[in-house]
FIKE-696449 format. One line per 5 residues: number of its first residue (from 1); for each residue z, x, y of C-alpha. Coordinates in steps of 0.1 Angstrom, whole numbers, plus 5000, padded with zeros to 4 digits. Example, Ala and Ser with C-alpha at 12.3 -4.5 7.8 and 13.67 -1.06 7.14 Angstrom:
# residues 2
1 = 5078:5123:4955 | 5071:5137:4989
This chain:
# residues 1008
1 = 9103:1700:4640 | 9104:1734:4633 | 9141:1733:4621 | 9151:1724:4585 | 9180:1709:4567
6 = 9211:1706:4587 | 9199:1723:4616 | 9171:1698:4620 | 9194:1667:4617 | 9220:1683:4646
11 = 9191:1690:4666 | 9178:1654:4664 | 9215:1640:4672 | 9216:1666:4702 | 9183:1657:4716
16 = 9184:1619:4712 | 9221:1609:4711 | 9235:1637:4731 | 9262:1647:4706 | 9268:1665:4672
21 = 9261:1646:4642 | 9291:1631:4626 | 9296:1638:4590 | 9286:1606:4573 | 9254:1604:4597
26 = 9246:1642:4587 | 9251:1632:4549 | 9231:1602:4553 | 9199:1620:4569 | 9201:1649:4547
31 = 9202:1629:4516 | 9173:1607:4531 | 9151:1642:4537 | 9161:1650:4499 | 9145:1617:4491
36 = 9112:1626:4509 | 9119:1607:4538 | 9097:1624:4567 | 9112:1644:4599 | 9095:1616:4620
41 = 9110:1591:4604 | 9145:1606:4608 | 9138:1610:4648 | 9124:1576:4647 | 9156:1561:4629
46 = 9181:1576:4654 | 9155:1569:4685 | 9158:1532:4675 | 9197:1531:4672 | 9219:1512:4694
51 = 9232:1543:4708 | 9199:1555:4719 | 9192:1524:4736 | 9224:1526:4756 | 9218:1561:4768
56 = 9179:1552:4773 | 9166:1576:4749 | 9152:1550:4729 | 9121:1545:4752 | 9115:1585:4759
61 = 9085:1602:4751 | 9102:1618:4724 | 9113:1589:4709 | 9078:1571:4713 | 9061:1603:4698
66 = 9085:1600:4668 | 9075:1563:4662 | 9037:1568:4663 | 9040:1601:4639 | 9065:1579:4616
71 = 9039:1550:4614 | 9011:1575:4605 | 9032:1588:4578 | 9043:1556:4562 | 9012:1534:4567
76 = 8990:1525:4540 | 8960:1521:4565 | 8931:1544:4564 | 8934:1575:4585 | 8911:1565:4616
81 = 8927:1530:4615 | 8963:1545:4614 | 8958:1565:4644 | 8944:1536:4663 | 8970:1513:4652
86 = 9001:1537:4658 | 9001:1532:4697 | 8998:1496:4694 | 9028:1493:4673 | 9048:1519:4692
91 = 9042:1499:4723 | 9057:1465:4707 | 9087:1490:4697 | 9093:1503:4730 | 9094:1467:4743
96 = 9119:1457:4716 | 9139:1485:4725 | 9140:1476:4762 | 9152:1443:4753 | 9179:1454:4729
101 = 9189:1478:4755 | 9194:1448:4782 | 9214:1429:4755 | 9236:1459:4747 | 9245:1463:4783
106 = 9254:1428:4788 | 9278:1429:4761 | 9294:1459:4770 | 9298:1445:4805 | 9315:1413:4792
111 = 9339:1432:4766 | 9343:1466:4774 | 9371:1470:4748 | 9348:1458:4719 | 9316:1474:4729
116 = 9297:1489:4700 | 9292:1529:4695 | 9274:1547:4721 | 9288:1530:4751 | 9309:1561:4760
121 = 9278:1578:4771 | 9281:1592:4807 | 9244:1593:4815 | 9217:1567:4820 | 9183:1582:4823
126 = 9158:1567:4847 | 9123:1573:4836 | 9094:1578:4863 | 9058:1592:4864 | 9057:1629:4866
131 = 9041:1625:4902 | 9069:1604:4914 | 9095:1628:4899 | 9080:1659:4914 | 9081:1643:4947
136 = 9116:1636:4943 | 9123:1672:4934 | 9102:1682:4963 | 9124:1663:4987 | 9157:1675:4971
141 = 9143:1709:4974 | 9138:1707:5012 | 9169:1691:5019 | 9189:1723:5001 | 9167:1754:5010
146 = 9176:1763:5043 | 9169:1793:5062 | 9204:1815:5070 | 9199:1844:5091 | 9162:1843:5088
151 = 9161:1844:5051 | 9155:1817:5024 | 9186:1812:5004 | 9176:1803:4969 | 9188:1773:4949
156 = 9223:1777:4935 | 9228:1754:4905 | 9257:1742:4884 | 9248:1731:4849 | 9272:1699:4839
161 = 9257:1694:4803 | 9288:1700:4783 | 9308:1673:4804 | 9280:1647:4807 | 9271:1649:4770
166 = 9309:1646:4759 | 9319:1612:4747 | 9356:1617:4744 | 9385:1624:4768 | 9391:1655:4788
171 = 9397:1685:4766 | 9401:1724:4777 | 9366:1731:4783 | 9356:1699:4800 | 9387:1701:4822
176 = 9374:1736:4834 | 9339:1728:4839 | 9347:1698:4859 | 9374:1719:4880 | 9349:1746:4887
181 = 9322:1724:4895 | 9343:1705:4919 | 9356:1737:4935 | 9322:1753:4939 | 9309:1721:4956
186 = 9335:1722:4982 | 9332:1757:4987 | 9293:1759:4987 | 9277:1724:5002 | 9244:1736:4991
191 = 9253:1738:4952 | 9231:1716:4934 | 9239:1701:4899 | 9218:1698:4866 | 9222:1691:4830
196 = 9199:1696:4799 | 9187:1661:4788 | 9157:1648:4766 | 9132:1676:4764 | 9141:1696:4797
201 = 9167:1699:4825 | 9169:1671:4852 | 9187:1674:4886 | 9220:1653:4891 | 9222:1638:4928
206 = 9254:1643:4946 | 9256:1607:4952 | 9260:1602:4916 | 9289:1627:4914 | 9310:1612:4942
211 = 9339:1601:4917 | 9344:1638:4908 | 9336:1655:4942 | 9361:1634:4961 | 9388:1634:4935
216 = 9420:1645:4938 | 9429:1644:4901 | 9400:1653:4882 | 9413:1642:4849 | 9422:1610:4861
221 = 9389:1603:4879 | 9369:1613:4849 | 9387:1591:4826 | 9386:1562:4849 | 9349:1563:4857
226 = 9339:1565:4822 | 9360:1542:4810 | 9378:1566:4783 | 9416:1556:4789 | 9426:1540:4755
231 = 9427:1503:4756 | 9410:1502:4792 | 9396:1467:4802 | 9378:1482:4832 | 9340:1485:4824
236 = 9328:1520:4817 | 9305:1533:4843 | 9275:1560:4840 | 9256:1582:4862 | 9220:1578:4866
241 = 9197:1609:4859 | 9159:1608:4870 | 9136:1624:4843 | 9097:1626:4839 | 9083:1600:4816
246 = 9064:1630:4796 | 9069:1645:4763 | 9075:1682:4768 | 9093:1704:4789 | 9101:1697:4823
251 = 9128:1714:4849 | 9135:1714:4885 | 9141:1749:4890 | 9120:1775:4910 | 9115:1816:4910
256 = 9147:1831:4924 | 9171:1804:4917 | 9205:1811:4900 | 9220:1788:4875 | 9257:1789:4864
261 = 9267:1773:4829 | 9303:1772:4820 | 9303:1748:4793 | 9299:1752:4756 | 9275:1755:4725
266 = 9272:1718:4720 | 9237:1710:4732 | 9203:1721:4733 | 9205:1738:4766 | 9201:1774:4752
271 = 9167:1766:4736 | 9154:1751:4768 | 9169:1779:4790 | 9148:1804:4768 | 9115:1781:4775
276 = 9128:1783:4814 | 9129:1821:4811 | 9094:1823:4797 | 9081:1800:4826 | 9100:1817:4857
281 = 9106:1852:4853 | 9129:1855:4881 | 9154:1827:4874 | 9191:1841:4872 | 9213:1828:4846
286 = 9251:1831:4846 | 9272:1819:4816 | 9312:1819:4810 | 9324:1830:4778 | 9358:1819:4775
291 = 9367:1839:4745 | 9352:1851:4710 | 9383:1838:4690 | 9358:1824:4664 | 9346:1860:4656
296 = 9376:1880:4658 | 9391:1897:4627 | 9424:1881:4630 | 9414:1845:4636 | 9381:1838:4624
301 = 9394:1825:4590 | 9407:1792:4608 | 9373:1783:4614 | 9345:1771:4594 | 9317:1794:4584
306 = 9292:1773:4597 | 9309:1772:4628 | 9314:1811:4632 | 9280:1816:4625 | 9267:1791:4650
311 = 9291:1806:4677 | 9277:1841:4669 | 9242:1830:4677 | 9255:1815:4707 | 9269:1850:4718
316 = 9241:1868:4708 | 9215:1845:4730 | 9238:1848:4758 | 9239:1886:4757 | 9200:1888:4754
321 = 9194:1860:4780 | 9220:1859:4808 | 9218:1880:4839 | 9256:1879:4843 | 9283:1870:4821
326 = 9319:1853:4834 | 9347:1859:4809 | 9380:1841:4808 | 9400:1872:4817 | 9397:1909:4810
331 = 9407:1907:4774 | 9378:1883:4765 | 9353:1907:4783 | 9369:1937:4762 | 9364:1918:4731
336 = 9329:1906:4737 | 9317:1939:4750 | 9331:1954:4717 | 9310:1931:4698 | 9279:1936:4719
341 = 9284:1974:4709 | 9291:1968:4674 | 9261:1943:4670 | 9238:1965:4692 | 9234:1938:4716
346 = 9229:1942:4753 | 9257:1940:4775 | 9248:1922:4809 | 9273:1928:4841 | 9305:1911:4832
351 = 9329:1895:4856 | 9364:1885:4843 | 9382:1853:4859 | 9413:1837:4861 | 9418:1801:4857
356 = 9436:1776:4878 | 9469:1763:4868 | 9471:1732:4890 | 9485:1703:4870 | 9496:1671:4886
361 = 9530:1667:4898 | 9551:1638:4893 | 9558:1619:4924 | 9594:1620:4935 | 9597:1582:4932
366 = 9591:1581:4896 | 9623:1577:4872 | 9620:1612:4853 | 9650:1603:4831 | 9634:1569:4820
371 = 9601:1587:4814 | 9619:1614:4792 | 9640:1586:4773 | 9609:1567:4765 | 9595:1600:4751
376 = 9627:1605:4728 | 9643:1633:4747 | 9679:1630:4746 | 9690:1664:4762 | 9677:1697:4770
381 = 9646:1707:4755 | 9618:1734:4752 | 9580:1726:4750 | 9549:1742:4739 | 9517:1730:4752
386 = 9484:1733:4733 | 9464:1715:4708 | 9478:1717:4671 | 9456:1738:4649 | 9462:1770:4628
391 = 9456:1796:4656 | 9481:1781:4678 | 9507:1791:4653 | 9529:1759:4649 | 9541:1767:4618
396 = 9558:1799:4627 | 9576:1782:4653 | 9586:1752:4632 | 9602:1777:4605 | 9618:1796:4632
401 = 9636:1767:4646 | 9648:1757:4614 | 9664:1791:4611 | 9678:1790:4647 | 9694:1758:4639
406 = 9709:1773:4609 | 9724:1803:4628 | 9732:1783:4658 | 9742:1750:4648 | 9728:1716:4661
411 = 9737:1725:4701 | 9701:1738:4704 | 9676:1721:4729 | 9651:1695:4714 | 9617:1714:4707
416 = 9587:1693:4717 | 9553:1700:4704 | 9527:1688:4732 | 9490:1685:4720 | 9466:1665:4700
421 = 9468:1673:4664 | 9432:1689:4653 | 9421:1707:4620 | 9440:1720:4592 | 9474:1708:4602
426 = 9477:1674:4585 | 9501:1690:4560 | 9524:1706:4584 | 9527:1675:4606 | 9537:1655:4575
431 = 9564:1682:4565 | 9575:1678:4601 | 9577:1640:4602 | 9598:1639:4568 | 9620:1669:4574
436 = 9654:1654:4576 | 9670:1686:4591 | 9649:1682:4623 | 9647:1645:4628 | 9648:1636:4663
441 = 9650:1673:4671 | 9613:1683:4670 | 9593:1660:4685 | 9553:1658:4687 | 9538:1642:4717
446 = 9505:1634:4733 | 9517:1626:4770 | 9500:1614:4803 | 9494:1638:4829 | 9525:1623:4848
451 = 9544:1626:4817 | 9536:1663:4810 | 9543:1670:4847 | 9577:1655:4840 | 9581:1674:4808
456 = 9572:1706:4824 | 9596:1702:4855 | 9630:1695:4836 | 9622:1718:4803 | 9644:1748:4799
461 = 9616:1771:4790 | 9583:1770:4772 | 9568:1787:4740 | 9536:1801:4733 | 9533:1814:4698
466 = 9493:1815:4695 | 9480:1841:4674 | 9453:1847:4698 | 9440:1832:4731 | 9413:1837:4754
471 = 9425:1833:4790 | 9452:1809:4781 | 9455:1778:4804 | 9491:1769:4795 | 9510:1803:4802
476 = 9497:1802:4837 | 9506:1764:4842 | 9542:1774:4828 | 9543:1803:4852 | 9529:1781:4880
481 = 9557:1755:4873 | 9584:1782:4878 | 9593:1782:4840 | 9598:1812:4818 | 9578:1815:4788
486 = 9586:1830:4752 | 9553:1844:4743 | 9532:1857:4711 | 9529:1896:4714 | 9492:1894:4722
491 = 9469:1911:4744 | 9455:1881:4763 | 9489:1868:4770 | 9502:1904:4780 | 9472:1903:4805
496 = 9487:1870:4820 | 9522:1873:4815 | 9530:1909:4825 | 9568:1916:4826 | 9573:1879:4837
501 = 9579:1866:4801 | 9591:1880:4769 | 9571:1887:4736 | 9580:1883:4700 | 9556:1894:4670
506 = 9535:1865:4660 | 9546:1862:4623 | 9582:1875:4628 | 9602:1842:4621 | 9636:1857:4627
511 = 9628:1872:4659 | 9615:1839:4671 | 9646:1822:4660 | 9669:1847:4679 | 9648:1847:4711
516 = 9649:1809:4712 | 9690:1810:4706 | 9692:1837:4732 | 9671:1821:4759 | 9691:1784:4750
521 = 9723:1802:4757 | 9722:1829:4781 | 9716:1810:4814 | 9721:1843:4836 | 9692:1861:4815
526 = 9669:1828:4821 | 9677:1826:4859 | 9666:1862:4862 | 9636:1858:4847 | 9630:1826:4867
531 = 9639:1843:4903 | 9612:1870:4893 | 9585:1844:4886 | 9592:1826:4917 | 9589:1859:4936
536 = 9561:1875:4919 | 9539:1851:4899 | 9508:1847:4922 | 9498:1810:4916 | 9461:1808:4908
541 = 9446:1772:4918 | 9411:1759:4907 | 9398:1768:4941 | 9408:1802:4935 | 9387:1805:4903
546 = 9359:1788:4921 | 9359:1814:4949 | 9356:1841:4926 | 9327:1826:4908 | 9311:1822:4939
551 = 9317:1854:4954 | 9304:1870:4921 | 9271:1849:4920 | 9266:1854:4957 | 9268:1893:4955
556 = 9247:1893:4923 | 9214:1915:4931 | 9192:1915:4900 | 9180:1951:4889 | 9207:1969:4905
561 = 9241:1981:4896 | 9267:1988:4923 | 9284:2022:4919 | 9278:2021:4881 | 9307:1997:4880
566 = 9289:1970:4861 | 9292:1993:4830 | 9321:2000:4812 | 9339:2032:4826 | 9334:2065:4808
571 = 9363:2081:4791 | 9370:2116:4800 | 9399:2128:4778 | 9419:2158:4784 | 9423:2184:4752
576 = 9439:2212:4767 | 9470:2209:4747 | 9452:2206:4712 | 9421:2226:4720 | 9432:2253:4742
581 = 9471:2258:4742 | 9484:2250:4711 | 9485:2276:4684 | 9503:2257:4656 | 9495:2232:4630
586 = 9497:2193:4637 | 9524:2178:4649 | 9533:2144:4664 | 9517:2147:4699 | 9489:2168:4687
591 = 9482:2147:4660 | 9480:2115:4684 | 9459:2134:4705 | 9434:2143:4681 | 9434:2109:4665
596 = 9428:2090:4697 | 9401:2116:4705 | 9381:2110:4673 | 9388:2073:4675 | 9379:2066:4710
601 = 9346:2089:4706 | 9339:2063:4677 | 9343:2032:4697 | 9327:2044:4726 | 9301:2073:4719
606 = 9298:2079:4757 | 9335:2092:4755 | 9338:2132:4769 | 9363:2159:4765 | 9374:2186:4791
611 = 9400:2211:4792 | 9414:2231:4823 | 9427:2266:4824 | 9449:2282:4852 | 9432:2313:4866
616 = 9449:2335:4894 | 9419:2332:4917 | 9418:2292:4912 | 9420:2266:4883 | 9392:2254:4867
621 = 9379:2225:4846 | 9351:2227:4818 | 9337:2205:4796 | 9341:2208:4759 | 9307:2210:4740
626 = 9309:2183:4711 | 9295:2208:4687 | 9329:2226:4690 | 9346:2194:4680 | 9325:2184:4648
631 = 9356:2195:4627 | 9373:2168:4645 | 9347:2140:4640 | 9332:2148:4605 | 9366:2151:4585
636 = 9393:2130:4568 | 9422:2154:4563 | 9431:2160:4599 | 9459:2187:4591 | 9436:2208:4569
641 = 9404:2206:4597 | 9430:2215:4626 | 9442:2244:4605 | 9405:2256:4599 | 9400:2253:4635
646 = 9429:2272:4644 | 9421:2300:4620 | 9386:2303:4631 | 9390:2306:4668 | 9423:2327:4663
651 = 9403:2352:4643 | 9374:2354:4668 | 9396:2357:4697 | 9417:2385:4685 | 9388:2406:4679
656 = 9369:2396:4709 | 9341:2378:4694 | 9341:2344:4707 | 9365:2324:4728 | 9374:2284:4732
661 = 9373:2288:4768 | 9335:2292:4778 | 9348:2317:4809 | 9367:2343:4786 | 9337:2359:4777
666 = 9332:2395:4793 | 9302:2386:4813 | 9321:2358:4830 | 9352:2383:4839 | 9376:2353:4831
671 = 9359:2334:4861 | 9346:2302:4863 | 9309:2301:4868 | 9296:2271:4887 | 9263:2271:4874
676 = 9273:2269:4840 | 9267:2240:4819 | 9303:2234:4810 | 9315:2239:4843 | 9331:2208:4860
681 = 9332:2203:4896 | 9344:2169:4896 | 9347:2139:4875 | 9318:2113:4878 | 9325:2081:4895
686 = 9335:2049:4872 | 9355:2072:4847 | 9391:2071:4832 | 9408:2104:4831 | 9432:2104:4800
691 = 9458:2126:4793 | 9477:2124:4757 | 9490:2156:4758 | 9524:2163:4775 | 9513:2194:4798
696 = 9539:2205:4821 | 9512:2224:4840 | 9492:2195:4852 | 9517:2192:4882 | 9507:2225:4897
701 = 9470:2224:4890 | 9448:2232:4921 | 9417:2212:4931 | 9430:2183:4911 | 9427:2160:4940
706 = 9389:2171:4944 | 9383:2171:4906 | 9398:2133:4902 | 9395:2110:4934 | 9403:2075:4926
711 = 9385:2064:4957 | 9352:2069:4936 | 9361:2044:4909 | 9382:2070:4888 | 9416:2061:4872
716 = 9441:2087:4858 | 9462:2078:4829 | 9490:2094:4812 | 9501:2086:4777 | 9542:2087:4778
721 = 9554:2089:4744 | 9589:2083:4751 | 9617:2089:4777 | 9640:2105:4756 | 9640:2138:4775
726 = 9656:2118:4804 | 9675:2091:4784 | 9691:2118:4758 | 9688:2151:4775 | 9717:2161:4750
731 = 9692:2166:4724 | 9667:2186:4740 | 9661:2220:4758 | 9673:2220:4792 | 9639:2235:4804
736 = 9622:2207:4785 | 9643:2180:4801 | 9635:2196:4835 | 9598:2197:4834 | 9595:2164:4817
741 = 9614:2148:4848 | 9590:2166:4870 | 9561:2156:4849 | 9572:2119:4847 | 9579:2118:4885
746 = 9547:2133:4892 | 9528:2110:4871 | 9546:2080:4884 | 9540:2087:4920 | 9505:2101:4917
751 = 9484:2085:4886 | 9471:2048:4887 | 9484:2040:4851 | 9506:2050:4823 | 9501:2042:4787
756 = 9538:2040:4768 | 9545:2045:4731 | 9554:2012:4725 | 9570:1983:4745 | 9605:1999:4745
761 = 9591:2031:4760 | 9573:2009:4787 | 9606:1989:4796 | 9624:2022:4796 | 9599:2038:4819
766 = 9599:2011:4846 | 9637:2008:4844 | 9637:2047:4853 | 9611:2040:4881 | 9630:2016:4898
771 = 9661:2033:4895 | 9650:2062:4908 | 9630:2046:4934 | 9595:2061:4921 | 9562:2044:4924
776 = 9557:2019:4896 | 9520:2023:4887 | 9501:1997:4864 | 9510:2002:4828 | 9504:1994:4791
781 = 9519:2005:4758 | 9502:2010:4725 | 9513:2010:4689 | 9501:2040:4671 | 9483:2040:4638
786 = 9498:2047:4604 | 9470:2055:4582 | 9477:2091:4575 | 9466:2085:4539 | 9431:2075:4546
791 = 9420:2103:4525 | 9418:2093:4488 | 9415:2124:4469 | 9387:2118:4442 | 9409:2141:4417
796 = 9440:2122:4426 | 9460:2112:4392 | 9493:2115:4378 | 9488:2148:4366 | 9476:2160:4398
801 = 9506:2142:4418 | 9530:2161:4392 | 9516:2194:4397 | 9518:2188:4437 | 9555:2177:4435
806 = 9566:2206:4410 | 9549:2229:4434 | 9572:2215:4463 | 9603:2222:4442 | 9611:2184:4433
811 = 9623:2176:4399 | 9640:2143:4402 | 9638:2109:4422 | 9640:2116:4459 | 9637:2103:4493
816 = 9619:2116:4523 | 9626:2118:4561 | 9595:2129:4583 | 9597:2141:4616 | 9604:2175:4633
821 = 9641:2190:4625 | 9658:2187:4662 | 9689:2170:4674 | 9674:2137:4681 | 9662:2131:4647
826 = 9697:2133:4633 | 9691:2153:4601 | 9725:2163:4603 | 9740:2129:4594 | 9715:2128:4563
831 = 9729:2161:4551 | 9766:2150:4558 | 9759:2119:4541 | 9746:2140:4512 | 9778:2159:4510
836 = 9798:2126:4509 | 9781:2112:4481 | 9787:2146:4461 | 9821:2144:4471 | 9827:2106:4458
841 = 9803:2108:4432 | 9783:2079:4444 | 9751:2093:4428 | 9745:2081:4391 | 9718:2106:4384
846 = 9702:2136:4402 | 9685:2126:4439 | 9667:2147:4461 | 9664:2144:4498 | 9631:2158:4516
851 = 9631:2169:4552 | 9595:2169:4559 | 9587:2185:4593 | 9585:2219:4610 | 9615:2235:4627
856 = 9621:2222:4663 | 9641:2231:4693 | 9682:2233:4691 | 9681:2234:4652 | 9688:2271:4643
861 = 9727:2263:4640 | 9722:2233:4618 | 9695:2249:4597 | 9717:2282:4592 | 9744:2261:4580
866 = 9722:2238:4557 | 9704:2268:4541 | 9737:2287:4532 | 9751:2254:4518 | 9751:2260:4479
871 = 9762:2226:4474 | 9727:2211:4485 | 9708:2242:4475 | 9675:2226:4458 | 9692:2190:4467
876 = 9679:2188:4503 | 9643:2202:4506 | 9626:2215:4539 | 9590:2215:4540 | 9555:2213:4562
881 = 9531:2197:4536 | 9493:2190:4541 | 9481:2156:4546 | 9474:2154:4509 | 9508:2164:4499
886 = 9524:2142:4527 | 9502:2115:4509 | 9517:2125:4474 | 9554:2123:4489 | 9549:2091:4502
891 = 9534:2075:4473 | 9562:2088:4449 | 9595:2088:4470 | 9618:2059:4462 | 9623:2052:4498
896 = 9624:2069:4532 | 9651:2075:4561 | 9649:2077:4597 | 9681:2084:4612 | 9667:2092:4650
901 = 9693:2085:4679 | 9662:2073:4698 | 9626:2070:4696 | 9596:2061:4715 | 9572:2042:4692
906 = 9579:2060:4660 | 9550:2073:4642 | 9568:2077:4609 | 9583:2041:4603 | 9550:2024:4603
911 = 9536:2052:4579 | 9563:2043:4557 | 9559:2008:4557 | 9522:2011:4552 | 9529:2028:4519
916 = 9552:1999:4512 | 9583:2015:4512 | 9616:2008:4520 | 9631:2027:4549 | 9669:2030:4559
921 = 9665:2031:4597 | 9687:2040:4628 | 9699:2006:4643 | 9682:2013:4680 | 9656:1993:4698
926 = 9628:2013:4695 | 9630:2014:4656 | 9637:1975:4654 | 9605:1969:4676 | 9586:1984:4648
931 = 9610:1975:4616 | 9615:1939:4625 | 9634:1923:4592 | 9612:1946:4571 | 9638:1977:4569
936 = 9675:1980:4568 | 9693:1992:4598 | 9724:2018:4599 | 9742:2029:4631 | 9730:2064:4635
941 = 9766:2079:4637 | 9778:2058:4606 | 9777:2091:4583 | 9797:2071:4556 | 9774:2041:4557
946 = 9744:2064:4554 | 9757:2078:4521 | 9769:2044:4506 | 9732:2027:4515 | 9712:2059:4502
951 = 9731:2059:4467 | 9730:2023:4464 | 9693:2023:4466 | 9689:2054:4447 | 9712:2038:4417
956 = 9693:2002:4419 | 9657:2006:4420 | 9653:1966:4413 | 9668:1963:4449 | 9644:1987:4462
961 = 9613:1966:4446 | 9628:1935:4462 | 9621:1952:4499 | 9588:1965:4487 | 9574:1928:4477
966 = 9586:1917:4510 | 9571:1946:4528 | 9536:1941:4510 | 9537:1904:4517 | 9546:1906:4556
971 = 9538:1942:4567 | 9504:1945:4584 | 9496:1982:4593 | 9480:1993:4622 | 9453:2018:4618
976 = 9444:2044:4641 | 9411:2030:4647 | 9431:1998:4658 | 9454:2017:4678 | 9427:2033:4697
981 = 9409:1999:4703 | 9440:1989:4718 | 9443:2017:4740 | 9406:2014:4751 | 9409:1977:4761
986 = 9445:1987:4780 | 9425:2016:4797 | 9395:1991:4807 | 9419:1968:4817 | 9437:1988:4841
991 = 9404:2004:4855 | 9389:1969:4862 | 9421:1958:4881 | 9421:1991:4900 | 9384:1988:4910
996 = 9388:1951:4919 | 9418:1959:4943 | 9399:1986:4959 | 9371:1964:4967 | 9393:1940:4981
1001 = 9410:1965:5003 | 9374:1974:5016 | 9362:1938:5018 | 9393:1929:5039 | 9390:1963:5060
1006 = 9355:1951:5069 | 9363:1917:5077 | 9392:1932:5101
């Protein structure tokens, strides 16, 4: 009664009818409240309904109390008489409700198909006196509480509230709850079942669950037992649950019990679990969080505000009340723990689990061709499985299929959407149904389990275009059936699919279309993936899921943290390159190292930094005092801050008045001092040691084996930006190629993890490891940030910008190319293209090209020629601007140029797109990964085409503006914070997998 408005009405529905309020009922009762109807009358009206009669709540103590209170509120009798008469009136109502219940049950039994609302209830409450209920609970407790090895085993409970309050068919979470319940019961015979009902919790006898516990097909057993199949003529059944006939809180638990709940926020169980925690201080509660999609920035807009707010309260409650949280995969854990940190909520120990992929396989005796023909399938087909809702991104798949048919013609496989339409898809479904271009080609089906099995068996491949998932059930299903899947490129799907599937940007319609065509036609490529899936996919069954839940539950020890591994690992980031060794300004790798350092610190304040120094009597490591990094954390202009840092220390080190290395001081004699606060003898356990610099010295650092020991839960991870020194050695100094080759070999064979600069770099790295017979450690990729212009100078103005451009020598329209001047960057192609434009008179007006970057290796000859060529003097400029100046250049350039022969994950192309600028880009894989269809591609060797296209866009600003409109509409810039978040998630995921593998090996050894 303490709730108000819609919260009050919803609570009434859940307590009495065991379901959420429908829209009509909610509106009706809110209107009644507004008209002055009392809360007691609302409760009484629901308790007197046929639905309440059928689920036996009409005669509950809650219903009786509400009817007495409602009579007292409405009666015109004097107060003393009202109080005396109310129990008498209520008693008559209870008799009437009992008679009505008997009549309804007879009606349901006689004609199940015509039964009124409420007959789908799964539970019938049997009310007994409190004394009798307590006796029954004592008998059950004696049956299950046994001594093993001389110690009492506490009760282990599984909550079935979600399943048994559900009134529909089998949906994702209901299926998962049923599968886990059945699997745990088979593994742990003493498992007890309970649910939230009435005003507390009641035990569910195993005898009432035989339909579930003995079932081969969980879904079919549920649908048949409760009569949920459409047009079923069999009478529905229900289970009987014994509850005490009292008003107030009740439960069957005792101190020391553990309760596992894997359902949803669709009941009042959290409110009553809070009461339980107050009643029993040593009861342990384990919840499963499937995902937090309702709260993520990229997906929350698909859900109504009230649902999001309710879900946030649900996760808040879990964080504050649960002793351990299971997660639907590592990504769900990373997302949730990030939210907990952001909100300042507790972070209980977390355990990621993988869900089963068992689906019913069609018997060989069935006529598969007949089933497919009856479904409307006429030839080859591909399928996507999942409920139809905006987050599932079917709209992109529909558009991609249209584009694919335009490109490839009518010989593409049929596309089958398999799933029930949910919310916000009515318009799309109507469009698909009336689109003559795909009539008979794109089908929307809701098949039975047998039909779904046939569809999986014979499809060419599957598709999964979701914007985001928790632990996807459909991707493991596809892989479990041996089928290749074309997936959205999102962290949760990468966590599952690894390199067994192919990925596409979620919004890139053309890329989806091209990949659909590719895998529809390339039989050899498809066979390659299917063979790989067959040999490498570790099929996960629901029994495996149940085993992982049971292992974690039985291993749970309250108040203890094993090896500190129930806390996220601490990042120890090496800053030897940028803090200690590098003497210049900001460059690509130094910028990335520093951006990741400050963003990781912001995401996880526990992050620490260190450096190492070569010393003739032994190498040593030291922790960098955070006071020495305030310039990094507190400034927005990173280039200027780093310049000031370098000037400060170089001045002090040159005159001997201060050193970055704490052991360079005269009193230390250049030797490490083990007693010094900064001295690091070893990295603590449960840590990630992350190297973002490319330091060739790490291979020969002594004592690194003692400093970093993986057997103590420490993972080493190296960021490999690209593999160009190996793939394109002609563009690098010979010494660089030789040293990088040694570094890559060393990291591959000795580190536990590699982070690559983009998917293409990851592909290249794994190819080289396999080709050269190196170890292939776990790996991830990151996409770098492109928010260099985060500084918005208060004094920025057209006048100020004009002054900056004038000071840089710019006096006309211009394009820029950003990157170190070295052969791989292919500046020479732009130089020669400019000469061609001059020779052929292609430019209608003066136009400058600006080379933004410092001088790099193997550039002396080229720069000598360029600088002495009077034809391009003042037309091609070379500069190394500050961040502020670079911001001005980006904002005022007409377009950008990127002629590189090869890249890892380009930093400059995302920067250009983030400024909304068209980029003329080399037609190479790494840049196509980033640029998609938002840039124009030119072969890096086609100098004439570079000249033609530069001149075309210099002369036609309207064409540039068209590209800019497209970029503005479709480009989503990744910030450095998002990039660091991606990195942090990848590092934690890899560390978790490493620790789990170590524990598994240890466990196997103990049992050997």
